[in-house]
Structures are given as structure tokens and as C-alpha cells.
PDB file of the backbone (N, CA, C, O) and the ligand in Angstrom, with CONECT records:
HET     ZN  A 101       1
ATOM      1  N   MET A   1      89.675  87.133  94.121  1.00  0.00           N
ATOM      2  CA  MET A   1      90.847  87.996  94.339  1.00  0.00           C
ATOM      3  C   MET A   1      90.424  89.359  94.861  1.00  0.00           C
ATOM      4  O   MET A   1      89.492  89.964  94.331  1.00  0.00           O
ATOM      5  N   PRO A   2      91.079  89.832  95.861  1.00  0.00           N
ATOM      6  CA  PRO A   2      90.747  91.172  96.366  1.00  0.00           C
ATOM      7  C   PRO A   2      91.124  92.250  95.358  1.00  0.00           C
ATOM      8  O   PRO A   2      92.075  92.099  94.591  1.00  0.00           O
ATOM      9  N   ALA A   3      90.378  93.318  95.374  1.00  0.00           N
ATOM     10  CA  ALA A   3      90.725  94.473  94.554  1.00  0.00           C
ATOM     11  C   ALA A   3      91.791  95.290  95.275  1.00  0.00           C
ATOM     12  O   ALA A   3      91.921  95.221  96.497  1.00  0.00           O
ATOM     13  N   ASN A   4      92.546  96.058  94.508  1.00  0.00           N
ATOM     14  CA  ASN A   4      93.594  96.872  95.110  1.00  0.00           C
ATOM     15  C   ASN A   4      93.083  98.261  95.449  1.00  0.00           C
ATOM     16  O   ASN A   4      92.326  98.871  94.694  1.00  0.00           O
ATOM     17  N   LYS A   5      93.516  98.742  96.601  1.00  0.00           N
ATOM     18  CA  LYS A   5      93.265 100.121  96.972  1.00  0.00           C
ATOM     19  C   LYS A   5      94.612 100.723  97.315  1.00  0.00           C
ATOM     20  O   LYS A   5      95.358 100.178  98.128  1.00  0.00           O
ATOM     21  N   VAL A   6      94.920 101.848  96.692  1.00  0.00           N
ATOM     22  CA  VAL A   6      96.176 102.513  96.999  1.00  0.00           C
ATOM     23  C   VAL A   6      95.957 103.441  98.189  1.00  0.00           C
ATOM     24  O   VAL A   6      94.997 104.211  98.220  1.00  0.00           O
ATOM     25  N   MET A   7      96.839 103.364  99.151  1.00  0.00           N
ATOM     26  CA  MET A   7      96.730 104.250 100.312  1.00  0.00           C
ATOM     27  C   MET A   7      97.330 105.595  99.943  1.00  0.00           C
ATOM     28  O   MET A   7      97.702 105.821  98.792  1.00  0.00           O
ATOM     29  N   ARG A   8      97.422 106.480 100.913  1.00  0.00           N
ATOM     30  CA  ARG A   8      98.056 107.758 100.601  1.00  0.00           C
ATOM     31  C   ARG A   8      98.983 108.152 101.727  1.00  0.00           C
ATOM     32  O   ARG A   8      98.910 107.621 102.835  1.00  0.00           O
ATOM     33  N   GLU A   9      99.855 109.091 101.423  1.00  0.00           N
ATOM     34  CA  GLU A   9     100.841 109.509 102.391  1.00  0.00           C
ATOM     35  C   GLU A   9     100.207 110.393 103.455  1.00  0.00           C
ATOM     36  O   GLU A   9      99.312 111.187 103.165  1.00  0.00           O
ATOM     37  N   VAL A  10     100.676 110.249 104.682  1.00  0.00           N
ATOM     38  CA  VAL A  10     100.183 111.097 105.762  1.00  0.00           C
ATOM     39  C   VAL A  10     100.691 112.518 105.567  1.00  0.00           C
ATOM     40  O   VAL A  10     101.878 112.737 105.327  1.00  0.00           O
ATOM     41  N   ARG A  11      99.799 113.460 105.671  1.00  0.00           N
ATOM     42  CA  ARG A  11     100.221 114.861 105.612  1.00  0.00           C
ATOM     43  C   ARG A  11     100.598 115.339 107.008  1.00  0.00           C
ATOM     44  O   ARG A  11      99.999 114.915 107.997  1.00  0.00           O
ATOM     45  N   PRO A  12     101.591 116.224 107.090  1.00  0.00           N
ATOM     46  CA  PRO A  12     101.986 116.720 108.411  1.00  0.00           C
ATOM     47  C   PRO A  12     100.827 117.407 109.110  1.00  0.00           C
ATOM     48  O   PRO A  12     100.099 118.186 108.495  1.00  0.00           O
ATOM     49  N   GLY A  13     100.655 117.122 110.384  1.00  0.00           N
ATOM     50  CA  GLY A  13      99.623 117.777 111.162  1.00  0.00           C
ATOM     51  C   GLY A  13      98.289 117.065 111.172  1.00  0.00           C
ATOM     52  O   GLY A  13      97.385 117.466 111.904  1.00  0.00           O
ATOM     53  N   GLU A  14      98.146 116.028 110.385  1.00  0.00           N
ATOM     54  CA  GLU A  14      96.841 115.378 110.350  1.00  0.00           C
ATOM     55  C   GLU A  14      96.827 114.075 111.140  1.00  0.00           C
ATOM     56  O   GLU A  14      95.853 113.325 111.087  1.00  0.00           O
ATOM     57  N   VAL A  15      97.876 113.813 111.851  1.00  0.00           N
ATOM     58  CA  VAL A  15      97.955 112.540 112.559  1.00  0.00           C
ATOM     59  C   VAL A  15      97.031 112.558 113.767  1.00  0.00           C
ATOM     60  O   VAL A  15      97.207 113.381 114.665  1.00  0.00           O
ATOM     61  N   PRO A  16      96.067 111.680 113.803  1.00  0.00           N
ATOM     62  CA  PRO A  16      95.168 111.634 114.961  1.00  0.00           C
ATOM     63  C   PRO A  16      95.918 111.174 116.200  1.00  0.00           C
ATOM     64  O   PRO A  16      96.779 110.298 116.118  1.00  0.00           O
ATOM     65  N   PRO A  17      95.595 111.761 117.347  1.00  0.00           N
ATOM     66  CA  PRO A  17      96.337 111.413 118.567  1.00  0.00           C
ATOM     67  C   PRO A  17      96.007 110.021 119.083  1.00  0.00           C
ATOM     68  O   PRO A  17      96.757 109.462 119.883  1.00  0.00           O
ATOM     69  N   ASP A  18      94.913 109.468 118.641  1.00  0.00           N
ATOM     70  CA  ASP A  18      94.494 108.202 119.222  1.00  0.00           C
ATOM     71  C   ASP A  18      94.755 107.012 118.310  1.00  0.00           C
ATOM     72  O   ASP A  18      94.193 105.935 118.507  1.00  0.00           O
ATOM     73  N   GLY A  19      95.579 107.203 117.346  1.00  0.00           N
ATOM     74  CA  GLY A  19      95.890 106.091 116.466  1.00  0.00           C
ATOM     75  C   GLY A  19      97.306 105.616 116.665  1.00  0.00           C
ATOM     76  O   GLY A  19      98.102 106.291 117.319  1.00  0.00           O
ATOM     77  N   GLY A  20      97.630 104.484 116.123  1.00  0.00           N
ATOM     78  CA  GLY A  20      98.993 103.976 116.172  1.00  0.00           C
ATOM     79  C   GLY A  20      99.474 103.708 114.772  1.00  0.00           C
ATOM     80  O   GLY A  20      98.682 103.549 113.844  1.00  0.00           O
ATOM     81  N   THR A  21     100.778 103.660 114.630  1.00  0.00           N
ATOM     82  CA  THR A  21     101.334 103.347 113.325  1.00  0.00           C
ATOM     83  C   THR A  21     101.855 101.918 113.338  1.00  0.00           C
ATOM     84  O   THR A  21     102.732 101.575 114.130  1.00  0.00           O
ATOM     85  N   ALA A  22     101.323 101.109 112.476  1.00  0.00           N
ATOM     86  CA  ALA A  22     101.830  99.751 112.338  1.00  0.00           C
ATOM     87  C   ALA A  22     103.057  99.788 111.444  1.00  0.00           C
ATOM     88  O   ALA A  22     103.053 100.431 110.395  1.00  0.00           O
ATOM     89  N   VAL A  23     104.089  99.106 111.861  1.00  0.00           N
ATOM     90  CA  VAL A  23     105.333  99.098 111.101  1.00  0.00           C
ATOM     91  C   VAL A  23     105.482  97.743 110.407  1.00  0.00           C
ATOM     92  O   VAL A  23     105.464  96.687 111.039  1.00  0.00           O
ATOM     93  N   GLN A  24     105.626  97.812 109.121  1.00  0.00           N
ATOM     94  CA  GLN A  24     105.839  96.585 108.371  1.00  0.00           C
ATOM     95  C   GLN A  24     107.316  96.211 108.450  1.00  0.00           C
ATOM     96  O   GLN A  24     108.177  96.933 107.947  1.00  0.00           O
ATOM     97  N   GLU A  25     107.592  95.102 109.073  1.00  0.00           N
ATOM     98  CA  GLU A  25     108.999  94.732 109.255  1.00  0.00           C
ATOM     99  C   GLU A  25     109.545  93.945 108.075  1.00  0.00           C
ATOM    100  O   GLU A  25     110.718  94.066 107.724  1.00  0.00           O
ATOM    101  N   ASP A  26     108.701  93.153 107.478  1.00  0.00           N
ATOM    102  CA  ASP A  26     109.120  92.374 106.324  1.00  0.00           C
ATOM    103  C   ASP A  26     108.322  92.846 105.109  1.00  0.00           C
ATOM    104  O   ASP A  26     107.111  92.632 105.050  1.00  0.00           O
ATOM    105  N   PRO A  27     108.979  93.484 104.144  1.00  0.00           N
ATOM    106  CA  PRO A  27     108.254  94.027 102.985  1.00  0.00           C
ATOM    107  C   PRO A  27     107.490  92.965 102.204  1.00  0.00           C
ATOM    108  O   PRO A  27     106.587  93.295 101.435  1.00  0.00           O
ATOM    109  N   ALA A  28     107.834  91.713 102.390  1.00  0.00           N
ATOM    110  CA  ALA A  28     107.146  90.645 101.661  1.00  0.00           C
ATOM    111  C   ALA A  28     105.876  90.193 102.361  1.00  0.00           C
ATOM    112  O   ALA A  28     105.092  89.427 101.801  1.00  0.00           O
ATOM    113  N   ARG A  29     105.670  90.668 103.591  1.00  0.00           N
ATOM    114  CA  ARG A  29     104.499  90.209 104.338  1.00  0.00           C
ATOM    115  C   ARG A  29     103.617  91.375 104.733  1.00  0.00           C
ATOM    116  O   ARG A  29     104.091  92.309 105.380  1.00  0.00           O
ATOM    117  N   PRO A  30     102.347  91.347 104.361  1.00  0.00           N
ATOM    118  CA  PRO A  30     101.428  92.420 104.777  1.00  0.00           C
ATOM    119  C   PRO A  30     101.330  92.486 106.299  1.00  0.00           C
ATOM    120  O   PRO A  30     101.403  91.468 106.988  1.00  0.00           O
ATOM    121  N   VAL A  31     101.164  93.693 106.800  1.00  0.00           N
ATOM    122  CA  VAL A  31     101.023  93.872 108.246  1.00  0.00           C
ATOM    123  C   VAL A  31      99.715  93.271 108.739  1.00  0.00           C
ATOM    124  O   VAL A  31      99.656  92.646 109.798  1.00  0.00           O
ATOM    125  N   PHE A  32      98.678  93.472 107.953  1.00  0.00           N
ATOM    126  CA  PHE A  32      97.372  92.925 108.308  1.00  0.00           C
ATOM    127  C   PHE A  32      96.918  91.965 107.227  1.00  0.00           C
ATOM    128  O   PHE A  32      97.218  92.139 106.046  1.00  0.00           O
ATOM    129  N   ARG A  33      96.200  90.964 107.651  1.00  0.00           N
ATOM    130  CA  ARG A  33      95.620  90.052 106.682  1.00  0.00           C
ATOM    131  C   ARG A  33      94.224  89.678 107.159  1.00  0.00           C
ATOM    132  O   ARG A  33      94.042  89.261 108.303  1.00  0.00           O
ATOM    133  N   GLY A  34      93.258  89.825 106.291  1.00  0.00           N
ATOM    134  CA  GLY A  34      91.900  89.563 106.716  1.00  0.00           C
ATOM    135  C   GLY A  34      91.129  88.752 105.703  1.00  0.00           C
ATOM    136  O   GLY A  34      91.697  88.011 104.901  1.00  0.00           O
ATOM    137  N   ASN A  35      89.826  88.908 105.761  1.00  0.00           N
ATOM    138  CA  ASN A  35      88.947  88.192 104.848  1.00  0.00           C
ATOM    139  C   ASN A  35      88.115  89.143 104.011  1.00  0.00           C
ATOM    140  O   ASN A  35      87.061  88.767 103.498  1.00  0.00           O
ATOM    141  N   GLY A  36      88.579  90.354 103.873  1.00  0.00           N
ATOM    142  CA  GLY A  36      87.800  91.371 103.183  1.00  0.00           C
ATOM    143  C   GLY A  36      88.090  91.406 101.700  1.00  0.00           C
ATOM    144  O   GLY A  36      88.650  90.474 101.122  1.00  0.00           O
ATOM    145  N   GLU A  37      87.690  92.513 101.106  1.00  0.00           N
ATOM    146  CA  GLU A  37      87.700  92.569  99.655  1.00  0.00           C
ATOM    147  C   GLU A  37      88.823  93.405  99.065  1.00  0.00           C
ATOM    148  O   GLU A  37      88.951  93.488  97.844  1.00  0.00           O
ATOM    149  N   PHE A  38      89.639  94.027  99.910  1.00  0.00           N
ATOM    150  CA  PHE A  38      90.639  94.931  99.349  1.00  0.00           C
ATOM    151  C   PHE A  38      92.048  94.632  99.856  1.00  0.00           C
ATOM    152  O   PHE A  38      92.263  94.343 101.034  1.00  0.00           O
ATOM    153  N   ASP A  39      92.994  94.711  98.930  1.00  0.00           N
ATOM    154  CA  ASP A  39      94.399  94.790  99.310  1.00  0.00           C
ATOM    155  C   ASP A  39      94.781  96.264  99.347  1.00  0.00           C
ATOM    156  O   ASP A  39      94.388  97.034  98.470  1.00  0.00           O
ATOM    157  N   TYR A  40      95.538  96.653 100.349  1.00  0.00           N
ATOM    158  CA  TYR A  40      95.937  98.049 100.477  1.00  0.00           C
ATOM    159  C   TYR A  40      97.407  98.193 100.130  1.00  0.00           C
ATOM    160  O   TYR A  40      98.262  97.517 100.703  1.00  0.00           O
ATOM    161  N   LEU A  41      97.697  99.086  99.180  1.00  0.00           N
ATOM    162  CA  LEU A  41      99.039  99.221  98.638  1.00  0.00           C
ATOM    163  C   LEU A  41      99.683 100.532  99.073  1.00  0.00           C
ATOM    164  O   LEU A  41      99.010 101.547  99.256  1.00  0.00           O
ATOM    165  N   CYS A  42     100.998 100.483  99.231  1.00  0.00           N
ATOM    166  CA  CYS A  42     101.772 101.686  99.535  1.00  0.00           C
ATOM    167  C   CYS A  42     101.660 102.676  98.386  1.00  0.00           C
ATOM    168  O   CYS A  42     101.742 102.303  97.216  1.00  0.00           O
ATOM    169  N   VAL A  43     101.472 103.945  98.737  1.00  0.00           N
ATOM    170  CA  VAL A  43     101.296 104.975  97.714  1.00  0.00           C
ATOM    171  C   VAL A  43     102.586 105.225  96.939  1.00  0.00           C
ATOM    172  O   VAL A  43     102.547 105.669  95.791  1.00  0.00           O
ATOM    173  N   SER A  44     103.723 104.941  97.561  1.00  0.00           N
ATOM    174  CA  SER A  44     104.989 105.250  96.905  1.00  0.00           C
ATOM    175  C   SER A  44     105.514 104.102  96.060  1.00  0.00           C
ATOM    176  O   SER A  44     105.999 104.317  94.949  1.00  0.00           O
ATOM    177  N   CYS A  45     105.418 102.877  96.580  1.00  0.00           N
ATOM    178  CA  CYS A  45     106.082 101.780  95.883  1.00  0.00           C
ATOM    179  C   CYS A  45     105.138 100.626  95.577  1.00  0.00           C
ATOM    180  O   CYS A  45     105.578  99.608  95.044  1.00  0.00           O
ATOM    181  N   ALA A  46     103.871 100.751  95.893  1.00  0.00           N
ATOM    182  CA  ALA A  46     102.862  99.743  95.560  1.00  0.00           C
ATOM    183  C   ALA A  46     103.092  98.411  96.247  1.00  0.00           C
ATOM    184  O   ALA A  46     102.578  97.381  95.810  1.00  0.00           O
ATOM    185  N   ASN A  47     103.849  98.432  97.301  1.00  0.00           N
ATOM    186  CA  ASN A  47     103.999  97.238  98.121  1.00  0.00           C
ATOM    187  C   ASN A  47     102.664  96.945  98.825  1.00  0.00           C
ATOM    188  O   ASN A  47     101.937  97.869  99.189  1.00  0.00           O
ATOM    189  N   VAL A  48     102.349  95.668  99.013  1.00  0.00           N
ATOM    190  CA  VAL A  48     101.100  95.337  99.707  1.00  0.00           C
ATOM    191  C   VAL A  48     101.317  95.476 101.209  1.00  0.00           C
ATOM    192  O   VAL A  48     102.138  94.774 101.799  1.00  0.00           O
ATOM    193  N   LEU A  49     100.568  96.393 101.815  1.00  0.00           N
ATOM    194  CA  LEU A  49     100.718  96.628 103.257  1.00  0.00           C
ATOM    195  C   LEU A  49      99.680  95.883 104.067  1.00  0.00           C
ATOM    196  O   LEU A  49      99.956  95.459 105.189  1.00  0.00           O
ATOM    197  N   ALA A  50      98.502  95.719 103.522  1.00  0.00           N
ATOM    198  CA  ALA A  50      97.439  94.993 104.212  1.00  0.00           C
ATOM    199  C   ALA A  50      96.680  94.196 103.163  1.00  0.00           C
ATOM    200  O   ALA A  50      96.292  94.728 102.124  1.00  0.00           O
ATOM    201  N   ALA A  51      96.477  92.939 103.440  1.00  0.00           N
ATOM    202  CA  ALA A  51      95.907  92.056 102.427  1.00  0.00           C
ATOM    203  C   ALA A  51      94.502  91.629 102.803  1.00  0.00           C
ATOM    204  O   ALA A  51      94.219  91.290 103.952  1.00  0.00           O
ATOM    205  N   ALA A  52      93.629  91.653 101.807  1.00  0.00           N
ATOM    206  CA  ALA A  52      92.276  91.125 101.954  1.00  0.00           C
ATOM    207  C   ALA A  52      91.559  91.696 103.170  1.00  0.00           C
ATOM    208  O   ALA A  52      91.000  90.964 103.986  1.00  0.00           O
ATOM    209  N   MET A  53      91.589  93.024 103.270  1.00  0.00           N
ATOM    210  CA  MET A  53      90.987  93.666 104.430  1.00  0.00           C
ATOM    211  C   MET A  53      89.582  94.162 104.129  1.00  0.00           C
ATOM    212  O   MET A  53      89.277  94.594 103.018  1.00  0.00           O
ATOM    213  N   ASP A  54      88.748  94.090 105.135  1.00  0.00           N
ATOM    214  CA  ASP A  54      87.438  94.711 105.078  1.00  0.00           C
ATOM    215  C   ASP A  54      87.613  96.209 105.309  1.00  0.00           C
ATOM    216  O   ASP A  54      88.262  96.602 106.279  1.00  0.00           O
ATOM    217  N   PRO A  55      87.052  97.057 104.443  1.00  0.00           N
ATOM    218  CA  PRO A  55      87.239  98.507 104.609  1.00  0.00           C
ATOM    219  C   PRO A  55      86.809  99.024 105.971  1.00  0.00           C
ATOM    220  O   PRO A  55      87.304 100.057 106.424  1.00  0.00           O
ATOM    221  N   ARG A  56      85.900  98.327 106.626  1.00  0.00           N
ATOM    222  CA  ARG A  56      85.454  98.805 107.939  1.00  0.00           C
ATOM    223  C   ARG A  56      86.566  98.749 108.971  1.00  0.00           C
ATOM    224  O   ARG A  56      86.534  99.479 109.962  1.00  0.00           O
ATOM    225  N   TYR A  57      87.546  97.891 108.744  1.00  0.00           N
ATOM    226  CA  TYR A  57      88.664  97.812 109.687  1.00  0.00           C
ATOM    227  C   TYR A  57      89.786  98.769 109.339  1.00  0.00           C
ATOM    228  O   TYR A  57      90.719  98.958 110.119  1.00  0.00           O
ATOM    229  N   MET A  58      89.692  99.368 108.168  1.00  0.00           N
ATOM    230  CA  MET A  58      90.767 100.248 107.725  1.00  0.00           C
ATOM    231  C   MET A  58      90.316 101.692 107.846  1.00  0.00           C
ATOM    232  O   MET A  58      90.080 102.363 106.841  1.00  0.00           O
ATOM    233  N   SER A  59      90.200 102.162 109.061  1.00  0.00           N
ATOM    234  CA  SER A  59      89.756 103.530 109.256  1.00  0.00           C
ATOM    235  C   SER A  59      90.941 104.466 109.084  1.00  0.00           C
ATOM    236  O   SER A  59      92.072 104.036 108.859  1.00  0.00           O
ATOM    237  N   LYS A  60      90.653 105.748 109.194  1.00  0.00           N
ATOM    238  CA  LYS A  60      91.709 106.739 109.054  1.00  0.00           C
ATOM    239  C   LYS A  60      92.729 106.655 110.183  1.00  0.00           C
ATOM    240  O   LYS A  60      93.834 107.186 110.073  1.00  0.00           O
ATOM    241  N   ARG A  61      92.350 105.985 111.267  1.00  0.00           N
ATOM    242  CA  ARG A  61      93.297 105.868 112.369  1.00  0.00           C
ATOM    243  C   ARG A  61      94.381 104.842 112.089  1.00  0.00           C
ATOM    244  O   ARG A  61      95.410 104.815 112.764  1.00  0.00           O
ATOM    245  N   VAL A  62      94.150 104.011 111.105  1.00  0.00           N
ATOM    246  CA  VAL A  62      95.128 102.971 110.810  1.00  0.00           C
ATOM    247  C   VAL A  62      96.221 103.540 109.910  1.00  0.00           C
ATOM    248  O   VAL A  62      95.974 103.956 108.778  1.00  0.00           O
ATOM    249  N   ARG A  63      97.414 103.541 110.444  1.00  0.00           N
ATOM    250  CA  ARG A  63      98.536 103.984 109.632  1.00  0.00           C
ATOM    251  C   ARG A  63      99.547 102.842 109.534  1.00  0.00           C
ATOM    252  O   ARG A  63      99.765 102.100 110.492  1.00  0.00           O
ATOM    253  N   ILE A  64     100.142 102.723 108.384  1.00  0.00           N
ATOM    254  CA  ILE A  64     101.112 101.658 108.174  1.00  0.00           C
ATOM    255  C   ILE A  64     102.369 102.249 107.557  1.00  0.00           C
ATOM    256  O   ILE A  64     102.326 102.932 106.534  1.00  0.00           O
ATOM    257  N   ARG A  65     103.492 101.964 108.211  1.00  0.00           N
ATOM    258  CA  ARG A  65     104.760 102.400 107.642  1.00  0.00           C
ATOM    259  C   ARG A  65     105.283 101.286 106.730  1.00  0.00           C
ATOM    260  O   ARG A  65     105.471 100.146 107.154  1.00  0.00           O
ATOM    261  N   CYS A  66     105.507 101.643 105.495  1.00  0.00           N
ATOM    262  CA  CYS A  66     105.922 100.670 104.494  1.00  0.00           C
ATOM    263  C   CYS A  66     107.304 100.113 104.833  1.00  0.00           C
ATOM    264  O   CYS A  66     108.224 100.864 105.156  1.00  0.00           O
ATOM    265  N   GLY A  67     107.437  98.790 104.754  1.00  0.00           N
ATOM    266  CA  GLY A  67     108.716  98.161 105.065  1.00  0.00           C
ATOM    267  C   GLY A  67     109.743  98.323 103.963  1.00  0.00           C
ATOM    268  O   GLY A  67     110.930  98.087 104.183  1.00  0.00           O
ATOM    269  N   ARG A  68     109.308  98.717 102.797  1.00  0.00           N
ATOM    270  CA  ARG A  68     110.241  98.848 101.691  1.00  0.00           C
ATOM    271  C   ARG A  68     110.736 100.273 101.540  1.00  0.00           C
ATOM    272  O   ARG A  68     111.937 100.492 101.383  1.00  0.00           O
ATOM    273  N   CYS A  69     109.830 101.256 101.585  1.00  0.00           N
ATOM    274  CA  CYS A  69     110.254 102.629 101.289  1.00  0.00           C
ATOM    275  C   CYS A  69     110.050 103.572 102.471  1.00  0.00           C
ATOM    276  O   CYS A  69     110.351 104.762 102.372  1.00  0.00           O
ATOM    277  N   ARG A  70     109.534 103.048 103.601  1.00  0.00           N
ATOM    278  CA  ARG A  70     109.403 103.841 104.838  1.00  0.00           C
ATOM    279  C   ARG A  70     108.354 104.926 104.776  1.00  0.00           C
ATOM    280  O   ARG A  70     108.272 105.743 105.693  1.00  0.00           O
ATOM    281  N   THR A  71     107.563 104.966 103.750  1.00  0.00           N
ATOM    282  CA  THR A  71     106.466 105.934 103.714  1.00  0.00           C
ATOM    283  C   THR A  71     105.389 105.516 104.703  1.00  0.00           C
ATOM    284  O   THR A  71     105.027 104.342 104.781  1.00  0.00           O
ATOM    285  N   VAL A  72     104.882 106.476 105.454  1.00  0.00           N
ATOM    286  CA  VAL A  72     103.752 106.193 106.336  1.00  0.00           C
ATOM    287  C   VAL A  72     102.468 106.435 105.553  1.00  0.00           C
ATOM    288  O   VAL A  72     102.213 107.532 105.056  1.00  0.00           O
ATOM    289  N   ASN A  73     101.678 105.386 105.459  1.00  0.00           N
ATOM    290  CA  ASN A  73     100.458 105.440 104.653  1.00  0.00           C
ATOM    291  C   ASN A  73      99.223 105.465 105.537  1.00  0.00           C
ATOM    292  O   ASN A  73      99.206 104.874 106.616  1.00  0.00           O
ATOM    293  N   VAL A  74      98.194 106.152 105.073  1.00  0.00           N
ATOM    294  CA  VAL A  74      96.867 106.044 105.679  1.00  0.00           C
ATOM    295  C   VAL A  74      95.893 105.662 104.577  1.00  0.00           C
ATOM    296  O   VAL A  74      96.188 105.794 103.389  1.00  0.00           O
ATOM    297  N   VAL A  75      94.733 105.188 104.994  1.00  0.00           N
ATOM    298  CA  VAL A  75      93.704 104.870 104.030  1.00  0.00           C
ATOM    299  C   VAL A  75      93.138 106.168 103.480  1.00  0.00           C
ATOM    300  O   VAL A  75      92.900 107.117 104.228  1.00  0.00           O
ATOM    301  N   ALA A  76      92.931 106.205 102.203  1.00  0.00           N
ATOM    302  CA  ALA A  76      92.464 107.433 101.568  1.00  0.00           C
ATOM    303  C   ALA A  76      90.959 107.548 101.672  1.00  0.00           C
ATOM    304  O   ALA A  76      90.268 107.633 100.656  1.00  0.00           O
ATOM    305  N   VAL A  77      90.441 107.551 102.899  1.00  0.00           N
ATOM    306  CA  VAL A  77      88.998 107.536 103.069  1.00  0.00           C
ATOM    307  C   VAL A  77      88.339 108.847 102.677  1.00  0.00           C
ATOM    308  O   VAL A  77      87.148 108.868 102.366  1.00  0.00           O
ATOM    309  N   ASP A  78      89.083 109.925 102.684  1.00  0.00           N
ATOM    310  CA  ASP A  78      88.424 111.215 102.459  1.00  0.00           C
ATOM    311  C   ASP A  78      88.379 111.603 100.992  1.00  0.00           C
ATOM    312  O   ASP A  78      88.024 112.733 100.655  1.00  0.00           O
ATOM    313  N   GLU A  79      88.734 110.679 100.127  1.00  0.00           N
ATOM    314  CA  GLU A  79      88.721 111.000  98.708  1.00  0.00           C
ATOM    315  C   GLU A  79      87.353 111.468  98.232  1.00  0.00           C
ATOM    316  O   GLU A  79      87.253 112.395  97.429  1.00  0.00           O
ATOM    317  N   SER A  80      86.316 110.835  98.721  1.00  0.00           N
ATOM    318  CA  SER A  80      84.983 111.132  98.212  1.00  0.00           C
ATOM    319  C   SER A  80      84.203 112.030  99.159  1.00  0.00           C
ATOM    320  O   SER A  80      83.006 112.248  98.974  1.00  0.00           O
ATOM    321  N   VAL A  81      84.882 112.549 100.170  1.00  0.00           N
ATOM    322  CA  VAL A  81      84.201 113.373 101.156  1.00  0.00           C
ATOM    323  C   VAL A  81      84.561 114.831 100.933  1.00  0.00           C
ATOM    324  O   VAL A  81      85.734 115.172 100.778  1.00  0.00           O
ATOM    325  N   ASP A  82      83.581 115.662 100.917  1.00  0.00           N
ATOM    326  CA  ASP A  82      83.823 117.088 100.797  1.00  0.00           C
ATOM    327  C   ASP A  82      84.524 117.578 102.058  1.00  0.00           C
ATOM    328  O   ASP A  82      83.984 117.424 103.153  1.00  0.00           O
ATOM    329  N   PRO A  83      85.722 118.170 101.933  1.00  0.00           N
ATOM    330  CA  PRO A  83      86.476 118.574 103.136  1.00  0.00           C
ATOM    331  C   PRO A  83      85.735 119.596 103.978  1.00  0.00           C
ATOM    332  O   PRO A  83      85.955 119.667 105.187  1.00  0.00           O
ATOM    333  N   ARG A  84      84.859 120.392 103.367  1.00  0.00           N
ATOM    334  CA  ARG A  84      84.163 121.421 104.138  1.00  0.00           C
ATOM    335  C   ARG A  84      83.158 120.830 105.117  1.00  0.00           C
ATOM    336  O   ARG A  84      82.827 121.444 106.131  1.00  0.00           O
ATOM    337  N   THR A  85      82.682 119.640 104.804  1.00  0.00           N
ATOM    338  CA  THR A  85      81.717 119.013 105.702  1.00  0.00           C
ATOM    339  C   THR A  85      82.395 118.047 106.665  1.00  0.00           C
ATOM    340  O   THR A  85      81.744 117.409 107.493  1.00  0.00           O
ATOM    341  N   GLN A  86      83.690 117.955 106.542  1.00  0.00           N
ATOM    342  CA  GLN A  86      84.391 116.921 107.285  1.00  0.00           C
ATOM    343  C   GLN A  86      85.012 117.477 108.553  1.00  0.00           C
ATOM    344  O   GLN A  86      86.234 117.473 108.698  1.00  0.00           O
ATOM    345  N   ARG A  87      84.200 117.945 109.454  1.00  0.00           N
ATOM    346  CA  ARG A  87      84.735 118.481 110.698  1.00  0.00           C
ATOM    347  C   ARG A  87      84.321 117.611 111.872  1.00  0.00           C
ATOM    348  O   ARG A  87      83.264 117.816 112.470  1.00  0.00           O
ATOM    349  N   GLY A  88      85.155 116.649 112.194  1.00  0.00           N
ATOM    350  CA  GLY A  88      84.916 115.826 113.349  1.00  0.00           C
ATOM    351  C   GLY A  88      83.802 114.817 113.183  1.00  0.00           C
ATOM    352  O   GLY A  88      83.669 113.902 113.996  1.00  0.00           O
ATOM    353  N   ARG A  89      83.018 114.964 112.168  1.00  0.00           N
ATOM    354  CA  ARG A  89      81.877 114.074 112.033  1.00  0.00           C
ATOM    355  C   ARG A  89      81.811 113.525 110.611  1.00  0.00           C
ATOM    356  O   ARG A  89      81.485 114.249 109.670  1.00  0.00           O
ATOM    357  N   VAL A  90      82.113 112.290 110.471  1.00  0.00           N
ATOM    358  CA  VAL A  90      82.050 111.677 109.148  1.00  0.00           C
ATOM    359  C   VAL A  90      81.020 110.557 109.198  1.00  0.00           C
ATOM    360  O   VAL A  90      81.106 109.650 110.026  1.00  0.00           O
ATOM    361  N   THR A  91      80.084 110.633 108.334  1.00  0.00           N
ATOM    362  CA  THR A  91      79.113 109.545 108.293  1.00  0.00           C
ATOM    363  C   THR A  91      79.720 108.381 107.552  1.00  0.00           C
ATOM    364  O   THR A  91      80.166 108.507 106.411  1.00  0.00           O
ATOM    365  N   SER A  92      79.728 107.261 108.210  1.00  0.00           N
ATOM    366  CA  SER A  92      80.266 106.078 107.571  1.00  0.00           C
ATOM    367  C   SER A  92      79.133 105.088 107.303  1.00  0.00           C
ATOM    368  O   SER A  92      78.210 104.919 108.100  1.00  0.00           O
ATOM    369  N   ARG A  93      79.247 104.467 106.183  1.00  0.00           N
ATOM    370  CA  ARG A  93      78.226 103.495 105.835  1.00  0.00           C
ATOM    371  C   ARG A  93      78.801 102.095 105.973  1.00  0.00           C
ATOM    372  O   ARG A  93      78.101 101.113 105.726  1.00  0.00           O
TER     373      ARG A  93
HETATM  374 ZN    ZN A 101     106.370 101.730 100.069  1.00  0.00          ZN2+
END
């Protein structure tokens, strides 16, 4: 079973210009489905937005609008990153 990861809400002004927002049309169906280890949940209503995804495919550019509550979610990748060092260059492992 994949582990759950809660996404977070997009803050105004942080939307990258080169990303797109995936819109979940059916709240019962994840927008993405993969073979990875994490399910990604809406920060507001815990709806599953992406199922069994590999974290490498869920970059900060991936945004998903929840089909149930309309919140636009991004992956909370910067949780463990010091914001002062996060200027255009993020080392990813
Ligand atoms: Zn939601």
C-alpha cells in the first residue's frame, strides 16, 4: 500500500510560469496514477489527487486542482528545505 502524502495549497505569487495545473474532473478518480510509493492527498479535504506516484514525478511544477473542493494543490517539497538556500537551485536526490 502506498503511503499518504498531503499536498499543500498554492500561495499567491509562487506559481511557476512553466507548469500546468491538472484539473481533477471526477473526485473519485485520481488525476495521476503510477507505480510509486505515495498517494497524494488534497490539503483541504484529503481527497486522493494522485495515486501511487513516484516522488520524482511530483515536482513543484505539478499542480492539481481538487475535484471536490477546488483547492489548487502543489507537492510540499520545500518542507525540509531551508528557504534561505532555496533560490532557483534545489538539490534533488
Ligand atoms: Zn480537496
